[in-house]
C-alpha positions in Angstrom: 0.0 0.0 0.0 1.7 3.2 -1.1 0.5 6.2 0.9 1.8 9.8 1.1 5.4 9.3 2.2 5.9 13.1 2.7 4.1 13.0 6.0 6.4 13.0 9.1 5.5 11.0 12.1 6.9 10.9 15.7 6.5 7.8 17.8 7.0 8.5 21.5 6.9 5.5 23.9 9.3 4.2 26.5 8.6 0.6 25.5 11.2 -0.4 22.8 9.0 -3.2 21.5 6.0 -0.8 21.0 8.3 1.7 19.2 9.7 -1.1 17.0 6.2 -2.5 16.3 4.8 0.9 15.4 7.8 1.9 13.2 7.4 -1.4 11.2 3.6 -1.0 11.1 3.9 2.6 9.7 6.6 1.6 7.1 4.4 -1.3 5.9 1.6 1.3 5.4 3.8 3.5 3.2 5.2 6.0 5.7 9.0 6.4 5.7 9.6 9.7 7.6 9.4 8.3 11.2 11.3 9.6 14.2 11.2 8.1 17.6 11.5 9.3 21.2 11.6 7.3 24.4 10.8 10.1 26.8 8.9 13.4 27.0 12.1 15.5 26.9 13.3 13.9 23.7 9.8 14.2 22.1 9.5 17.9 23.0 13.0 18.7 21.7 12.1 17.0 18.4 8.7 18.8 18.1 10.5 22.1 18.7 12.9 21.5 15.7 10.7 19.5 13.3 7.2 19.8 12.0 5.3 16.6 12.5 2.1 15.7 10.8 1.3 13.2 13.5 2.6 12.2 16.9 1.8 8.8 18.4 2.2 9.5 22.1 2.2 7.1 25.1 0.2 8.3 28.1 2.7 7.1 30.6 6.3 8.2 30.1 9.1 8.0 32.6 9.7 11.7 32.9 6.3 13.3 32.3 2.6 12.3 32.0 1.5 12.1 28.4 -1.4 14.5 28.9 1.1 17.2 29.9 3.3 16.3 26.9 0.3 16.7 24.7 -0.4 20.1 26.1 3.2 21.2 25.5 3.1 19.9 21.9 0.0 21.9 21.2 1.7 25.0 22.7 4.7 24.5 20.4 2.6 23.8 17.3 -1.2 23.7 17.6 -1.5 22.1 14.2 0.4 19.0 15.2 -2.0 16.1 15.4 -1.6 13.7 18.3 -2.9 10.2 18.9 -2.7 9.2 22.5 -1.8 5.5 23.3 -2.2 3.7 26.6 -2.1 0.3 28.2 -3.9 1.8 31.2 -7.2 3.3 29.9 -9.0 5.7 32.2 -12.0 7.8 31.3 -10.6 10.9 32.9 -7.3 10.6 30.9 -9.3 10.1 27.7 -11.4 13.1 28.4 -8.4 15.3 29.3 -6.6 14.2 26.1 -9.5 14.9 23.8 -10.2 18.2 25.5 -6.6 19.2 25.0 -6.8 18.5 21.3 -5.8 14.8 20.9 -7.2 13.4 17.6 -7.7 10.0 19.2 -7.1 7.8 22.2 -6.1 4.3 21.5 -5.8 1.4 24.0 -3.0 -1.1 23.9 -2.8 -3.8 22.7 -3.7 -2.2 19.5 -6.5 -3.2 17.2 -4.4 -3.0 14.0 -7.4 -2.2 11.8 -8.4 0.7 14.0 -4.8 2.0 14.3 -4.5 1.9 10.5 -7.8 3.7 10.1 -6.9 6.4 12.7 -3.5 7.1 11.2 -4.5 7.0 7.5 -7.7 9.0 8.1 -5.8 11.7 10.0 -2.9 11.9 7.6 -4.9 11.7 4.4 -7.4 14.4 5.5 -4.6 16.9 6.4 -4.1 19.8 4.0 -0.7 19.9 2.5 1.8 21.8 4.6 
C-alpha cells in the first residue's frame, strides 16, 4: 500500500517493543519519515525543531505524563495532530486528552485495523503543509 510518504510521524513510547512495532507498522503502510523518542524530553525537543504531521504519544512516560506532553506539543505547534496511546485506559485521561486536542485515544494492545484507520484518516485528510 503506497501512501503519502511526505508525512512526518513521531512515535513516543518508552517501551522499545512498542516503538519497533509501530515503526514497522507505519513503514508497511507506506510512511517512511518516522522519528522516535523514548521520553517526553526527547519528544518535546524533536517537536521544537521538526514539524510533524502526527505524533503517536504514550500516556505514561518515565519523565512526564502524556497529557502534559500533549499540552506542550500543542503549545509548540497547535497544528500537530496527536494520537494518545495507553495500556492503562482511564475515562478521565481520555477526556483530558481529547479536551486538550488529541485526535484519538487508542488502547494497547492495538487493534491494527483501528490503528491503521486512525493514522491513515488523519494523515490523508490533512491539508498539504
